[in-house]
Structures are given as C-alpha cells and as structure tokens.
C-alpha positions as CSV (number, residue, x, y, z in Angstrom):
1,M,3.3,39.9,-33.4
2,N,5.9,36.9,-32.4
3,F,5.0,34.7,-29.6
4,S,7.9,35.8,-27.8
5,E,6.3,39.6,-28.3
6,T,3.0,38.3,-27.2
7,I,4.5,36.2,-23.9
8,K,6.0,39.7,-23.0
9,L,2.8,42.0,-23.5
10,A,1.0,39.7,-21.1
11,F,3.8,39.5,-18.7
12,D,4.0,43.3,-18.7
13,Q,0.0,43.4,-18.2
14,I,0.3,41.3,-15.2
15,L,3.2,43.0,-13.1
16,A,1.4,46.4,-14.1
17,H,-1.9,45.5,-12.2
18,K,0.0,43.5,-9.6
19,L,-3.2,43.5,-6.9
20,R,-6.0,42.7,-9.3
21,S,-3.6,39.7,-10.6
22,F,-2.8,38.2,-7.8
23,L,-6.6,38.4,-6.8
24,T,-7.5,37.3,-10.1
25,L,-4.7,34.2,-9.0
26,L,-6.0,33.8,-5.9
27,G,-9.4,31.9,-6.7
28,M,-7.4,29.5,-8.9
29,I,-4.4,29.4,-6.0
30,I,-6.6,28.1,-3.5
31,G,-8.7,25.3,-6.1
32,V,-5.2,23.9,-7.0
33,T,-3.9,23.9,-3.8
34,A,-7.2,22.0,-2.3
35,F,-7.5,19.6,-5.3
36,M,-3.5,18.7,-4.9
37,I,-3.9,18.5,-1.3
38,V,-6.6,15.7,-1.7
39,L,-4.8,14.7,-4.5
40,S,-1.7,14.3,-2.5
41,L,-3.5,12.6,0.4
42,L,-5.3,10.0,-2.0
43,Q,-1.9,8.7,-3.8
44,G,-0.1,8.9,-0.7
45,F,-2.5,6.3,0.8
46,S,-2.4,4.2,-2.4
47,S,1.6,4.3,-2.4
48,Y,1.4,3.2,1.7
49,V,-1.1,0.1,0.7
50,D,1.4,-1.1,-2.0
51,E,4.3,-0.7,0.3
52,K,2.9,-2.5,2.8
53,L,1.7,-5.5,0.2
54,A,5.4,-5.7,-1.3
55,G,6.7,-6.3,2.7
56,I,4.4,-8.8,3.1
57,G,5.0,-10.0,-0.4
58,S,3.4,-10.7,-3.7
59,N,3.5,-14.5,-3.3
60,S,1.6,-14.3,0.5
61,F,-1.8,-15.1,1.6
62,T,-3.4,-16.1,4.6
63,V,-6.0,-18.3,5.9
64,R,-8.8,-17.0,8.1
65,R,-12.2,-17.9,10.0
66,F,-14.0,-15.5,8.0
67,S,-13.8,-13.8,4.3
68,F,-14.4,-10.1,2.8
69,D,-17.7,-11.6,1.2
70,D,-18.8,-12.9,5.1
71,F,-19.2,-9.3,6.0
72,K,-21.6,-8.1,3.8
73,D,-24.6,-7.8,5.5
74,T,-25.9,-8.5,8.9
75,D,-27.5,-11.9,7.8
76,T,-24.5,-13.0,5.8
77,I,-21.9,-12.2,9.3
78,A,-24.9,-14.6,11.4
79,A,-24.9,-17.3,8.6
80,A,-20.9,-17.5,8.5
81,Q,-20.5,-17.1,12.4
82,R,-23.0,-20.6,12.3
83,R,-20.7,-22.1,9.2
84,N,-17.0,-21.2,9.9
85,T,-15.1,-22.9,12.6
86,E,-11.6,-21.8,14.3
87,L,-8.5,-23.0,12.2
88,T,-6.9,-25.7,14.6
89,F,-3.2,-26.4,14.3
90,D,-4.1,-29.7,12.7
91,E,-5.5,-28.0,9.9
92,M,-2.1,-26.1,9.6
93,E,-0.4,-29.8,10.1
94,F,-2.8,-31.5,7.0
95,I,-2.0,-28.5,5.0
96,K,2.0,-28.4,5.4
97,E,2.2,-32.2,4.5
98,R,0.6,-32.6,1.5
99,A,0.7,-28.9,-0.2
100,Q,2.7,-29.1,-3.5
101,L,3.0,-25.4,-4.3
102,V,3.5,-24.5,-0.3
103,G,6.7,-22.6,0.4
104,L,6.3,-21.6,4.0
105,I,3.0,-21.7,6.3
106,G,3.2,-20.0,9.9
107,A,0.5,-19.4,12.8
108,K,-0.3,-16.5,14.2
109,A,-3.0,-15.1,17.3
110,G,-4.1,-12.6,18.7
111,G,-4.4,-8.5,18.7
112,M,-5.4,-7.5,22.0
113,S,-4.0,-4.7,24.0
114,R,-3.1,-4.6,27.7
115,D,-0.6,-2.6,29.8
116,V,3.0,-3.4,29.8
117,K,5.6,-2.5,32.9
118,G,9.3,-2.4,32.4
119,G,12.0,-0.1,33.4
120,G,10.1,1.7,36.0
121,E,7.6,3.0,33.6
122,T,4.0,1.6,32.9
123,L,2.7,1.6,28.7
124,A,-0.9,1.5,28.8
125,S,-2.8,-0.4,25.5
126,V,0.3,-2.1,23.6
127,Q,-1.0,-4.3,21.3
128,I,-0.2,-8.1,22.5
129,S,0.1,-10.6,19.6
130,G,1.6,-14.4,19.1
131,A,2.9,-16.0,16.3
132,E,5.2,-19.1,15.5
133,P,9.2,-18.1,14.7
134,V,8.6,-18.6,11.1
135,T,6.5,-16.0,10.2
136,A,9.6,-13.4,11.1
137,L,10.2,-15.2,7.5
138,I,7.4,-14.9,5.8
139,D,6.6,-11.3,7.1
140,K,10.2,-10.1,6.0
141,L,10.7,-8.4,9.4
142,D,13.3,-5.4,10.2
143,I,14.9,-6.0,12.9
144,A,16.8,-3.1,14.5
145,D,18.6,-5.2,17.2
146,G,18.4,-8.9,18.8
147,R,16.4,-11.2,17.2
148,F,13.2,-12.8,16.6
149,F,12.4,-15.9,18.9
150,S,13.3,-19.6,18.3
151,E,11.7,-23.1,17.9
152,P,12.6,-24.3,20.8
153,E,11.4,-21.2,22.8
154,N,8.1,-21.4,21.2
155,A,7.5,-25.2,21.5
156,N,8.8,-24.8,25.2
157,G,6.3,-21.6,25.8
158,A,9.6,-19.5,27.0
159,R,8.7,-16.0,28.3
160,V,10.4,-14.1,25.8
161,A,9.3,-10.9,23.6
162,Y,9.8,-9.6,20.4
163,V,8.7,-5.7,20.8
164,G,7.8,-2.7,18.7
165,W,10.7,0.3,18.8
166,D,8.0,2.8,20.8
167,V,7.8,0.0,23.1
168,A,11.7,-0.2,23.4
169,N,12.6,3.1,23.7
170,K,10.0,4.3,26.2
171,L,10.8,1.2,28.9
172,Y,14.1,1.6,28.4
173,P,15.5,5.2,26.9
174,R,19.1,5.1,28.0
175,E,19.8,1.9,27.5
176,S,19.4,-1.3,25.3
177,A,16.0,-2.8,25.4
178,I,17.9,-6.2,25.2
179,G,18.0,-8.8,27.4
180,Q,15.6,-6.6,30.1
181,E,12.5,-7.4,31.5
182,L,8.7,-6.8,31.0
183,T,5.7,-7.2,32.9
184,I,2.2,-7.9,31.1
185,Q,-0.4,-8.6,33.9
186,G,2.5,-9.6,36.4
187,I,4.0,-12.3,34.5
188,P,7.5,-11.3,33.5
189,Y,9.0,-11.4,29.9
190,R,12.4,-10.8,28.6
191,I,13.1,-8.9,26.1
192,I,15.0,-10.3,23.1
193,G,13.9,-8.5,19.9
194,V,13.5,-4.8,18.5
195,Q,11.6,-4.0,15.4
196,T,13.0,-0.5,13.5
197,A,10.7,2.1,13.7
198,K,7.6,2.5,11.5
199,G,6.1,5.4,12.7
200,T,2.2,6.2,12.8
201,V,-0.6,5.9,9.6
202,F,-3.8,7.8,10.3
203,G,-2.2,8.9,13.4
204,Q,-1.9,5.5,15.1
205,P,1.5,4.1,15.9
206,Q,3.0,1.4,14.4
207,D,5.5,0.9,17.2
208,N,3.4,0.0,20.2
209,F,3.7,-3.4,19.9
210,I,4.5,-7.0,21.6
211,T,5.1,-10.7,19.8
212,L,4.9,-13.6,21.9
213,P,5.8,-17.3,20.9
214,I,2.5,-18.8,20.0
215,K,2.4,-21.3,23.0
216,T,3.7,-18.7,25.2
217,F,1.1,-16.4,24.6
218,G,-1.9,-19.0,24.2
219,S,-1.1,-20.2,27.9
220,A,-0.6,-16.4,29.2
221,F,-4.0,-15.9,27.8
222,G,-6.4,-18.0,28.2
223,G,-6.0,-20.5,25.3
224,L,-6.0,-20.1,21.4
225,T,-9.7,-19.1,20.8
226,R,-12.4,-16.9,20.2
227,Q,-10.2,-13.3,19.0
228,R,-7.2,-15.6,20.2
229,A,-7.9,-18.3,17.4
230,P,-4.9,-18.9,15.6
231,Y,-5.1,-17.8,11.7
232,F,-1.9,-19.2,9.1
233,V,-0.4,-17.2,6.7
234,V,1.1,-18.6,3.9
235,T,3.7,-18.2,1.1
236,S,3.5,-19.8,-2.7
237,K,7.1,-21.4,-3.5
238,D,7.1,-19.3,-6.8
239,E,5.5,-15.6,-7.5
240,K,3.8,-17.2,-10.6
241,N,1.9,-19.9,-8.9
242,V,0.1,-17.6,-6.1
243,A,-3.4,-18.9,-7.4
244,D,-2.6,-22.2,-7.6
245,T,-1.0,-22.5,-4.9
246,V,-4.5,-20.3,-2.9
247,E,-6.0,-23.2,-4.6
248,E,-4.6,-26.0,-3.3
249,V,-5.1,-24.8,-0.2
250,R,-8.3,-23.8,-0.3
251,M,-9.3,-27.9,-1.2
252,L,-6.8,-29.0,1.5
253,M,-8.7,-27.3,4.2
254,R,-12.5,-28.2,2.1
255,I,-10.4,-32.1,2.4
256,K,-9.6,-31.6,5.8
257,R,-13.0,-30.3,7.0
258,K,-15.0,-32.6,4.7
259,I,-17.1,-29.8,3.1
260,P,-19.2,-31.2,0.2
261,F,-19.3,-30.1,-3.4
262,G,-21.0,-27.2,-4.4
263,E,-21.1,-25.5,-0.6
264,K,-19.8,-22.8,0.7
265,D,-16.4,-22.3,2.3
266,S,-16.1,-22.6,6.1
267,F,-13.2,-20.5,5.9
268,G,-11.4,-17.6,4.4
269,I,-8.5,-16.6,2.4
270,L,-7.4,-13.2,2.1
271,T,-4.7,-12.5,-0.7
272,P,-3.0,-9.3,-1.2
273,D,-5.1,-8.9,-4.4
274,A,-7.9,-9.4,-2.9
275,I,-7.0,-6.7,0.0
276,T,-5.8,-3.6,-3.0
277,N,-9.4,-4.3,-4.5
278,L,-10.9,-3.9,-1.8
279,I,-9.7,-0.5,-0.9
280,G,-9.8,0.1,-4.4
281,G,-13.3,-0.4,-4.0
282,V,-13.8,1.6,-1.2
283,T,-11.4,4.7,-1.8
284,K,-12.0,5.3,-5.7
285,P,-15.9,6.4,-5.4
286,I,-15.0,8.3,-2.3
287,G,-11.9,9.7,-3.9
288,T,-14.0,10.7,-6.9
289,V,-16.3,12.4,-4.5
290,I,-13.4,13.9,-2.4
291,L,-11.9,15.7,-5.8
292,A,-15.0,17.2,-7.2
293,V,-15.2,19.8,-4.1
294,P,-12.0,21.0,-5.1
295,S,-13.1,20.7,-8.6
296,I,-15.9,23.3,-7.9
297,A,-12.9,25.7,-6.6
298,L,-11.1,25.6,-9.7
299,L,-14.6,26.5,-12.1
300,V,-15.0,29.1,-9.4
301,G,-11.5,30.5,-10.6
302,G,-11.5,29.8,-13.9
303,I,-15.1,32.3,-13.5
304,V,-13.3,34.6,-12.2
305,I,-10.1,35.0,-14.4
306,M,-13.5,35.2,-17.1
307,N,-15.0,38.6,-15.3
308,I,-10.9,40.0,-14.4
309,M,-10.4,39.5,-18.2
310,L,-13.5,41.5,-19.3
311,V,-12.6,43.9,-17.1
312,A,-9.4,44.9,-18.7
313,V,-10.4,44.4,-22.4
314,T,-13.1,47.6,-21.2
315,E,-10.1,49.1,-19.7
316,R,-7.7,48.6,-22.8
317,T,-10.5,49.4,-25.3
318,R,-8.5,52.2,-26.4
319,E,-5.1,50.5,-26.5
320,I,-6.8,47.3,-29.0
321,G,-7.6,50.7,-30.8
322,I,-4.4,51.8,-30.9
323,R,-2.7,48.6,-31.7
324,K,-5.4,47.8,-35.1
325,S,-5.0,51.2,-36.7
326,L,-1.2,50.3,-36.2
327,G,-1.6,46.8,-38.6
328,A,-2.4,44.4,-35.5
329,R,-4.6,41.5,-36.5
330,Q,-7.5,40.1,-35.1
331,S,-5.5,36.8,-34.1
332,D,-3.1,38.9,-32.8
333,I,-5.0,41.0,-30.3
334,L,-7.0,37.4,-29.8
335,R,-3.6,35.4,-28.8
336,Q,-2.3,38.0,-26.7
337,F,-5.6,38.2,-24.3
338,L,-5.4,34.2,-23.8
339,L,-2.2,34.0,-23.1
340,E,-2.3,36.7,-20.9
341,S,-5.5,34.2,-19.4
342,A,-3.6,31.0,-19.9
343,T,-0.2,32.7,-18.2
344,L,-2.5,34.0,-14.8
345,S,-4.5,30.7,-14.5
346,A,-0.9,28.7,-15.0
347,L,0.9,31.2,-11.9
348,G,-1.7,30.3,-9.8
349,G,-1.3,26.8,-10.4
350,I,2.4,26.6,-9.6
351,I,1.5,28.6,-6.2
352,G,-1.0,26.1,-5.3
353,L,1.3,23.2,-6.4
354,I,3.9,25.0,-4.2
355,I,1.7,25.5,-1.4
356,A,0.3,21.8,-1.9
357,E,3.7,20.7,-1.3
358,I,4.4,22.4,1.7
359,A,1.1,21.0,2.8
360,G,1.8,18.1,2.0
361,V,5.7,17.7,4.3
362,A,3.4,18.9,7.1
363,I,1.0,16.1,6.8
364,T,3.8,13.8,6.6
365,A,5.6,15.1,9.2
366,F,2.3,14.6,11.4
367,F,-0.4,12.9,10.1
368,F,-0.4,10.8,7.6
369,P,2.3,10.3,4.5
370,T,1.3,11.7,1.2
371,K,2.4,11.9,-2.0
372,I,2.2,13.9,-5.3
373,S,4.0,12.4,-8.3
374,L,5.4,14.7,-11.2
375,L,2.9,13.5,-13.3
376,A,-0.1,15.0,-10.8
377,A,2.2,18.0,-10.9
378,F,2.7,18.8,-14.4
379,F,-1.0,17.9,-14.8
380,A,-2.4,20.5,-12.2
381,I,0.0,23.6,-13.7
382,A,-1.3,22.1,-17.6
383,F,-5.1,22.2,-16.1
384,S,-4.9,25.4,-14.7
385,G,-3.2,27.2,-17.9
386,V,-6.3,25.2,-19.9
387,V,-8.9,26.3,-17.4
388,G,-7.5,29.7,-17.9
389,G,-7.3,29.9,-21.6
390,L,-10.9,28.3,-21.7
391,A,-11.8,30.9,-19.3
392,G,-10.4,34.0,-21.5
393,L,-11.9,32.5,-24.8
394,Y,-14.7,34.8,-24.7
395,P,-12.9,38.1,-23.2
396,A,-10.1,37.4,-26.0
397,W,-12.7,37.2,-29.2
398,K,-14.5,40.4,-27.3
399,A,-11.3,42.2,-27.7
400,A,-10.3,41.1,-31.4
401,R,-13.8,42.0,-32.4
402,L,-14.1,45.2,-31.7
403,D,-13.8,48.0,-34.4
404,P,-10.8,50.1,-34.3
405,I,-12.6,53.1,-35.0
406,E,-14.7,52.5,-31.9
407,A,-12.5,51.4,-29.7
408,L,-10.0,54.4,-30.6
409,R,-13.1,56.9,-29.6
410,A,-12.9,55.4,-26.3
411,D,-12.0,57.3,-22.8
C-alpha cells in the first residue's frame, strides 16, 4: 500500500466518525490555541521592545541619577540615595566640551501628571515633561503637524508645547491644534507641534503627553530638582563605537564628580543592551513558566488521541483481520494508524493556530500587540503532528500485532 492510499484511508476514517474526530481534536485545539496565544503575546512584547529601542537608536543611551544595579534590594537603594547626587547642566556641558566620541547630548526632565484645559475641554492626568530641542533629533520624533520647539524658545522660557495626538485631538477635535492654547495649572501655553499617534501599550495610552522646553518646565513646576531633576540623552558619532562612547562619558562624569579610583559610580548609564538584557532576564523565566501551562493541555490532548485510537483499534479489529488476510503487512497497518493519529492531531493544530491568530488580531486591536511568526506557526503544526504520532504509536503497534485469524473472529 502506497503513501497516498494510506493518507486517503486515514481521512476516510476521520470523516466517517465526525463527532468522535471532533472530540478527539478538541483537546489538541485547546492546547495549541492556548500555547500560541501565550507565545504570540511574548513575541509581540519582544518585537515591541525591539521596535522602541530601534526608534531610540542603537547608538543612544541615557545618563541618570540611578542605574539598574542600584535597585537590587532595600540596602542598595538606600546606599545609592546617599551616594548618587542629581545630575546638573554643568556636568552636561563638561561632557559636551570634552567628549570626542559623543555625537549629540541633551537634557530631559519630569514625568508628572497634571490636568490640562483647552478648547472648552479638560483632560485629566496628562503626562508633563521638559526637554531640550536637540532631543527631538536624538529621539527621532515622528511629527504629524507643526514642529518641535527651538533653542531660542528654550533659552527664553517660551510658553510653547509639543503635544501627543490624543491631547490635540481631544482638545481641538474639529480644527488644527497648531497655534491653539492650552492651560496647565492656570498657565497658558501655545501648541506648536503634534506627534504622530502611537496607540496604547499594556492598555496605557502613548499619546497623552505634553513636552515643554526644559527651562519653561523648570520655572513652571518649582525647579529642576528631585523628581524633576534632569537626565541626559546621548548619542555616539559612530554606532560601532557605542561602548567606547559610554566609557568616555562614564570617565568624564567620574572626573567631574571627583570620584576616587575603585569607588562605585555615583550615577547610572542606561544603554539599549542593558534594557534588553533586563527585560529578557525578567520575561524569559516568566515566559518559560507561562508556556508550561498550555503545554500540559497539549499533553492531555495527546492522551485523548491515544485513548480514542485504542477504541478505534478495538472497533476495527475485524477490518484489520480482513486487510491482513488480503495481504496487508504489519508495516501497512502500523503506518495507517500512525497517519490517522498524526493527521487528527495536525488538523487540531491547524484549527488551534487559526483560532489563536483570530484572537491575536482582537488582542492587538484592543489591548497589546501580538505576533505569530511563520516559524512559530510551522512549529505549532509540526509539533501537534508529532504529538499525535507519538500518541498513536502504541495503538498502531497493537493493531499491527493482531493475529489475522483472531481478528476475523471478532464481532
């Protein structure tokens, strides 16, 4: 019996027992669907992080008061709070004047929320921050309308604002927000730029923000200190020398702060690689545990297939006896039942993959970006087929070993 005939017999048996086949598939469908939804969330999160880091630029990094290592435990945090002082503009100028590998450097500050009024509307809890004009180049801002503020506007403390898409659209839905006015704590600001919409991440809007010139921000909110203290955004002239640029900035900061040799840095430098490693260190163990749960459903689906195939062997004992009496070999019987089991399981994998893809579209639209790669899709179908083949191995072996004379006597 050739392979095509074996496949045809396998499909004939599946179609001949539709309800039983569906119930057999159900465990595999649920297992593959759950597994692929979780995997799509993990892959979507990873792709989102990579996209954001790429948007920042692989040659960019930030200098802050604290580093990731300063938050290991309460004692480390307390020591860092005593040791690490707030960054100053003098330190930024020191780096700018002496660094040979730095391309651009600028300061940002803030991250507080305030109610905003404009166009007869009030928006609650809008994120307010300050930035120097050069940060627009460093962050590669995608401006939908208008412009970012200029150096003279920052130097003079001009009351101008660069806003997110949601702020512009909600305050001035029927007209352009450019040139319009908004007020924060009773102080008016003129909108000069609107950023392209980014949507939401983890259900949190990314377009509900206002950026002011950093000097304007400092004078309006009580000075650039504590939670409003500045931090530096830096780029390297050459992407190949980012590590050297980081070390150069670290050395200049230590010189400016007069930190003795051997003592710990009193500041932190955050690079894209450090962020990626931190996120990976958190998500990989969690992802492994989360993926283990739907994997149990796949195992249960395999056990269900094994049980159903054992029932099928019992029901078709006489058929097996007839086929053997007509010359079918043990290998023919074994191959037929293995293919039936694997085909059933692979069909369940395909259906589960389709359901997971539909669920992923819905999740992406309302909650969080998901992604199912072609490799993951192929692996899901192949893995479900392998699980089905392994589950059907014992029933197939049992069917192949039946004595034809005894089998023909079966009712």
